[in-house]
Structure formats: structure tokens, C-alpha cells
N, C-alpha and C positions, 0 to 999 in steps of 0.2 A: 451762537451763528460759528464762530471762528472753533471752536472743542467741536460741535459736529464736524466739520471739515477735517482739523487734524485728526477727530476719529475715523472716519472716511478713510485719509490718505493712510494712515498705521495700518490699516484692514489690507489697505491693495497694495502695500510693499511686503506685508506676511505673504497674503496671498501669489505675488509671483516670487516667495523663495522658495512657499510650499510648491509650485509648479514648477521650479528650475529643480529641487531636488531631487520629486517624484521623478522629470526628466533624466537627472543622473542618474539616480538608480534603474531607469529605462534599458539605458543605455547601457551598463554594468550586468542587468541584467543580460542583456543580447549578448553583449561580448563571452559571457560566463554558457551562454546556448552556442555558441561557436565555436565552441573548445570541443572538443570530445579526444576519449581515447578508448581502444583495445582490448580487450582480456588481456591478450600478450604487458600494454602499458602496464594494464595493474597490477597483475603478476609482481611484474618486475620492480614495481613501487612499493607491494608489500614488503616484499622481502622475504627473510631468512628468520621466522620468530613460534610459536608455541602452537597453533596450527599445525608449522612442519615438522613436532617433534610428536603430535596425535598421531598424524598421517604415515609416518615413520614408521610409530609402535604399527597400528595397528595391520595397515596393508602390508608391513614387515614378517608379520604372524601369518600371514595368507603364507607367506613362503613360505613359513613353518609347516605348517599342510601340504603344502603341495608336497615339499619332501619330505615330509611321515609317509605319503600315496608312493609315491614315487620309489624310495628308499625300502622300506616295505618287501617291494618284488627281492630284492635281495635279500633278507631276511628269511622271508619264509621260504624260501624256493625248497632248501632243505630237508626242512620238516611235508611239503606237499607232498615231494616225491618219494618219501619214508612214507609218506601215507599212505599215499594209493599206489605208493608201485608205480613211477612213474618212470619213461626214457627222459632222456636228455632233450629232444624234441618237444616232448612233452611240455618240459620246463621253460624251453626258451617261447613254446606259445602263447605263455599265460601274460611273459613281456610284450608280446608282440599282439598280442587281442588288446590290451590293457591300451600300448600308443595309436591301435585304430583305431581308439575310441577317442580316442583324445583328436588324431585325426581331420576324423569325420566334425567332430563338434567345434573345432578350432575356426574352420571357418564360420561357420554358424552362428559359432559366440562371439567372433569380428565382425560380421554383418549385421547382428542385431545389437550389438551395442553400439554399430556407427547409427544404426539407424534409432535405437529406442533409447539408448542411454546407458553408459558404462555401468552405474551404479547398478541396474534392475539384475545385470549380466552376469558382475562379479554374486551379488549378494543369491542369487538364483545357486551360481557355481558349486556353493560353500554346502548349502541346505540339498543340494541334488548330492555330489557325492561324503558327505555325511553320511546321506540314508543308504544311500547303494554300500558305503564301507566297513556301517553295523553288519546291512543281511551277509557280507560276506561271510561276517564271523559263524555264519552259521549254515554257510555250503555244506547240503550232502553230497558232491559228487564232484568230478573237476571240472566236470560240462558246467556242470553251477556255477564253480566258482570264475573259470574266466570268463563268464556271462556277466555274473556279476562286478566283475574287476573291470571288462568295457565297461561298462554304466560309470564307473568310478572315474575313469581317462575322460569319460563324455566331462563329469562336473568339472575336474581340475584345469578342462581348456575353459571354461570360462571364467573360473580363479583368476588364470591367467595375465583373464585384461583386465585387473587390479595393478598391471605394469605403470599400462595404457593412463589409467585413471592418475596412479602416483604421480606420474612425470606429467601433467600437462599442469598440476598444481607449483612446480617447482620452477624457482627461476631460476635463470640460462646456466648463471655463474656456479651453482648450486649442485649442479643435476651429474656434472664427471666425479661429486664428490660423494655426495649422499646414497645415487644409486646403486652403484659398487658396494658400499656398504651393508644394503642390503644380503648381500651375501651372507653375516651375520645370523642371518633370522634362517639361513637356508643350513648353514653349517647345523643350527639346532633340531632344527628337524631332523637333518638326515642319525645324528648322534643322540635324540633323544627313542627313534624307534633302533636304533640298535644300542639301548640303552634299555628298555625294553623289553625285544628280543633276549639280553642275559640275562636276564632276574624274570621274565615273566614264561618266557617259552621254555624252559627246563621242568617249570614246576604245574603250572597252570596250561599250558599248551599255546599255541599257535593262533588260537579262536579266539583266550582272554586279551592277548596281545594286539588286538586289533578291534577288540571292542577298548580297549581303554585309550589306543592312540586316537579313537575317534572325536575324545572329551576337548583337542582346542580347537577344530570345530565348531560343535556346537554353541563355545564359550563366546568366539568370533564373533558367531552369528545376531548374538546381541551386541558388541562391542562395534559391530557394523552401521547400527543405528546416528554413530557423531562423527560418521565421513560424508558429505553432502556429493551431489553427483557436478562432474565437471562442469563448469564455469562454462569452459571452450564449447563441449556441446552444444549447450542451452543454447549460446548464441548464436554457435552452427543450422540450430532446432527452429533459429525464430524464437526462443524465450528467452526475450531480454531482460525481461523481471525479474527470472529465477536468479539467472546469472551473474545480477546485480546483488539481491541478497545474499545471494554466496561470498560475491569478491567486499560486500561490507562485513560480512558474517568473520569471512578469516585476518580481516581488515582490525577488528575489533580484538581479535584472537592475540593476535599481535602487534598489539597497540601500533600502528599505524594510519594511512589515510590513503586514499585511494586519489587517482590525477583529480585536477578541476575537468571542470565539462564531462559528456553524459556520453554512456559507454553503448560506442555503435558500432554495429557490425552486421554484415546484410546477414541474412539469413541464405543455406545453398538448400539445392532442392535435391539433387543429383550425393544427396549422402551414400555412403558403403557403395559406391560401383565400382566395381574392379575395373573396368575400363580405366580409372583414375591410375593403377597399377601398371599399367601399359601400356599409360599414353607418353606419346615421344616424351617426356618430360621426366619420365621412370618407369621406362621398359628395361632399360640396361642394372638398373638399380635392382629390378624386385627378381630382373633371373639371377643374380649375383648374389640376392640377400639369400635367396627360396635353395642354393647349394651352400651357402657359408652357414644356413640353420640347419638343412640337413649333416653337413659333419659336425655341428656343434652338441648335436643329439647326439648322432651316431661313434660321437669320440668320446665324450661325457660318459654314456651308459656303458659304452663299450668297457673302459676301464674302470666303473665299477660295478658292473658284472665279470670282466674282466679277476680282477681283484675277490670277488669274491669264489668261484668257479678254482679260482691257483690254490685257495686256500680249503677250500672245501674237498675237492678232489689230491689234494699235496703235489701239483703238477709244478712246482718249483726247482729248478736248480738251488740246490740250497747245499754251500758247504759240509758247512755245521750245525745239521739240523736235528731238534731234538725226534725223542724215540715217537713220537704223534707225526712226524712232519715225514718220518723215514719211509713210512708204507703206503706206495702210490694207487690209488684205488681206480685200478680198470678189473674188474671180473672181465669175466671169458663174456664173449658176448658182448661186447660194450653196457652188462644192464652191469649198474651201481645203485641199490637202492636206499639206506640207511646210511647214511654219512652226518651226522650234525655236528654243527660249527661247535667246535671248544671257546674256552675262556681265551686262549692266548688268539682264535680269531675275529674274534669279537674286540678284541683289544686291538688287531690291525687295522681293522674296522675304521675303529673310533677316533685313533689317529693318523689317517687319510684325511678323516671327516677335517680333521684339523686344518689340512692342506688349501681345506677353501676359502679359509678366513688367511691363510698366518702370510700370505704373498697381496691381500688387499691394498697394505701403500704402494709395492709395485704397480699396482693394477692403478690406482689415479693416479700417478706421478707419470706410466703415460699415457694417458688419458689428454693430459691437461698438458705436456710435452708437445707429443709426438702424435695429439689427433687419433680419431676411433680408425681410420681407417690401415695404417704402419699398424696401430697396437693390435689389432686381428692376425695382421703377418707373421707379426715375427713372437706370437705368442702358439700360433696353428706350426708352423716353422721348429719352437722347440718340445712342443708335445710329439711329434712326431717320432721325435729324434730321442725321447725319454719313452716311449711307444717300444721301442727298437731296443734300446737297452735294458729292459725286459727278459730280454733271450738272456741277457751277460747273466753266469751263475758267479752266486754270489752269497752273503751271510745275510740269516734270516733279518739281522737290521737294512742291511742293502738294499734290501729288497721294500722294509716299512718306509726309506728315507723316500727312493724309488715312485712310491705308489703319493707317497704326499706328495712330491714335488709334481707328479704327474695330476691328481685329483686339482693342486692349485692351477697348473695350467689351462685345464678343460675348464674349470672355473672360472677364470677373469676372461676367458672368450667367450665364455655364456653371458657374462655380465655383460662386455662388450657388443657382442649382436645385438643383445637385448634393446641397449643403449643408444645405440646408432639407427637401427628402424621403429623406435617410438619417435625420434627426432628428425629420421632426413622424409616422415611422410607427413600429408598434410591432415588438419583435422577432420574432415571431411570423409579422408580413408584412411586416417591412424588402425583403428582396431580392425578394422576388416585387413588393415596389410598386416597389420601383424597377428594376425589369426590365419590369413596364407601362409607365413614366416612359421606360425610355428607346428601350421599342418606340417610342411615339409621337412621341420622336424624332429615330429613325430616319425616319417618313414626312415628317419635315421634310427629312432630307436626300437624299429618294427625290427628293421633287420640286424640291428647290434648281437640282440639275445642270440641269432644262433649262429655267427660268428665267434662269439665270446664262449657262449655254453657246449657247443656243439662241436666246430670247428675244434674246439682245444682240446677236447680230449682224445685229438687225430694229432695237435700237432702246436706246441703253445707257437713258434714262428711265423707260420701259413696263417693263424688268429689274428696275431698283432701286428701284421702286414698291414692289411687295409687299411687299417686305422692309422697308420701312418700314411702313405700314398694317399692315402685324403686330404687329408690335414697339408701335406704338401702341394698339391692341387689347388684347393681351397687357398692357400696363402697365395700363390704365386695372383688369381684370378681376383685375388681381395682389390689388389693394384689397379684393377680394372676399374670400378668402382671412383665410378662422376663428381662422388659431393660427398665432401668433407663437412661434416654438422661441428668441429666443436665451436662454439659458444656464438653461435649459431641460434635467430628465433624458432621458436614452432612456427614453422604454416602452418595457414588456419584455411585457406581453400588450393589450389592445381593450381 
């Protein structure tokens, strides 16, 4: 009887211990359930690692494709002018039509990226631009050429949303370093199309150059499967499980962990609404940014097209010009048909492309020390100064140096305005905000050819002055931007 009582007593004690342990575990689980984290918390906790290297390389390669499609216009212009006997305004219209396609599809791609996801839009942009770029090489006439290039511009508008996708995965303290470094890929794309022009155009012609230039787009279509959809977009769309799987995958690749607790962020219904961009919180920012993007594109493509036009027609005031640069190509009646680039002209364009990355360390320093707003103003004022310095009579070396500096400044300005735009808008309208901004930038791209390629033949001073004036006005306007985004977390909603 005593043994039976002792057995019952021990069993009761053990049962009590098990019940206490279960209560303790329930309390712990309850504490964990009370803890929550956001995507921003997770991105910062995971930090920088192998995933971001993969992201940097693949999405940076998208810049290679975009740069090749845009710079192709500067290389092909002398060739199509010769083949189809085009006047200056017809050559300028090619660039304008490309940017028109970009402008129309810029807002549309931004809306679709906020409504249906960044990944789908960027991938669709790759396929679209590669397909129509390839068709361009078979264009039987000038009319078909400009139509097909406008379709390419529409595809490139979708590819440009890759900047938003990339930004949403990068921790705040790394954005000012990694995003400017992406300029390296833009420079690679610009140089690649110039080298192709140098090697392929004289032997096989411009059509084969375009066919070969489509290769990087086709490769990227297969590589893009390694990039996931934005976790920030998924939570804004209410797809928290997909966002959590993406963050867990990134954490495994980076050999890091997620914050304790549950991923909790409310879904947002008014994703992709233009009303957010013009709400009292963002109205002034949006209006000033639209003009900043206009000027960034106006100045950048003005520098690219002006340099090719000055070289093609030998309009430079060169004190020690070689024989090939002593002939001013201004034919009677303004008709100027077949003036292909020489080897030296391709070299000058290559050197100017290096300017896009030469001052990247300075760009990073400006962003981290002075912030985004001040950097924009400083870069635009310096660009205005160099634009006017191109009017000074100099040696060919002096012109190359000035062109190098100009490309550096306008490229850095484009970097900063890209970064600021991606940081200042909330996730629910970030792609649409970027879409509106890129559309306004293409208005600058549409106007630039008629100044750089048409007015340049009349007067170099008159052609360069509008670029300088636009930069000065924009530099002053940037001081009115109400928000500085340096070191600030990305907003999820408005």
C-alpha cells in the first residue's frame, strides 16, 4: 500500500512539472507571437551579402542593355543618314521617336509595376526591347526604322523599373555606395556599342551591329529567373507569405537571420495611384523632381549627341586639327549626307564614356557627406559651366578632356536623381513615381536631338547655351526640395 501511494505521489509531481513546462512554453510562444517586424527591419537585419552581389551583377547588366540601346543612336546616326539620304531634322527625329516611346510607356510601366509587380514588368521589358531591336536591323525604310525604335524605347521603359526592384532590396547604409557603382555597367554598355560600331560597321554594316548588340538582352532573359519579386511589393499587395519566403531565401544566401517574431505589414489598396504623387506630402517634391529629370536627360543626351555631332561634322574650334578635322562638313543648302565616323572619332567617344565612372568615388563622397539635394545642385552648376567651356578654342586633347568631364558630371547627376527618386516615394507609389519621372526625362531626350543635331549646324554657341541655362535653373530649384533622404528608411506607404 505504501509503494502504491509513493508511485501516485511521484506521478502527480511529474504531471505538475510537465504542466508547468507546457505553460512556460506557451508563454514563450505568446511572447514571440507578440513580436513583429517589417520588411525594412528584415532588410537591415540581413545586411549585405552574396545575394546582393548577385543582384548587383544581374540588375547592373540591365544597365548594359539600356545603355547599348540608347548609345546605339549616336553610333548609327551617320550610317542611316548616308543610307537613306536624311536631313538633320530627320536624324534628330529618330532619337525623339525613341524617347516618345519611352515617355508613353514610362508611366504605364510604373503603374503596372505598382499594381502587378516589379519583376513581371522588368522581365517583359527585356523580352520586348530585344525583340523589336532585332526587328530594327531588318527595317526596309526610314519610316519602319523610327517605328521599330519607338517600340524599343517602350521596352527600355520597362527595363528601367529594375532600378526600383534593386533599390528595395538594398540596406539604407549601402544605397549611396552600390547604386552609383552601377554606373560601371552603363559605361560598359556604352563602350560595348561603340566598340561594335568600330569593328562591325566598317565591314558588315550597321544592321549586323544591331543584331549582335541584342545578345546581352537574350542572355539576361535567362539569368533574370535568379532575381525574386520585391518583398516590399508583396507585402503592399497583401502577399505576406511570398514576401517572407523571399526574405528567408535572401537570409540563407547571406548566412544571416531574420528578426524575431512575425512579418506584419498591412496591405494597401490604392497602390499605383497618381493622387499620392500630388498629395500635400509629395506635391512640391514631385513637381521639382519632374523638372530635375527633364534636365538630367536633356543634359545627358545633349552631351552625347553634341559630341557625336561635333565630331561627325567637324564643327569644333580646334587649334591643331589633323587633316580629317580641318574640313567643315557644311554643304551648300545645308545637305550633308555621307560623313561616317573615323577611327579617331570612335576613340574620342570611348574616352568620353570612361568619364561616366571616373568620378564615381567623388559621387559617393558627395552623397554621403552633403546628401542628395546639395549633390544635385553642385553637379548641375558644374555641368552648366563645362557646357559653355566647349565653345572655347582648344586642342583636340583639350576637347577630349572637357567632354570627359562633361560626361562625368551629367552621369553623376543622373545617378543622384535616380537614387533620390527611389528613396523619397513610398512603396505603394515608388514605381509609378519613377515612371512619371522617367517620362518627363524623355521629354528632355526628345528635345535634345533638335538642339544638339539641328541647331548645332547653325551655331555651336546657340546649341550649347540651352543645356547650360536649364542646368542652372534646375540647380537653384533643387534647394526647394523639402525632403533629404540620406540615411532614411524607405517608406512603405504615404
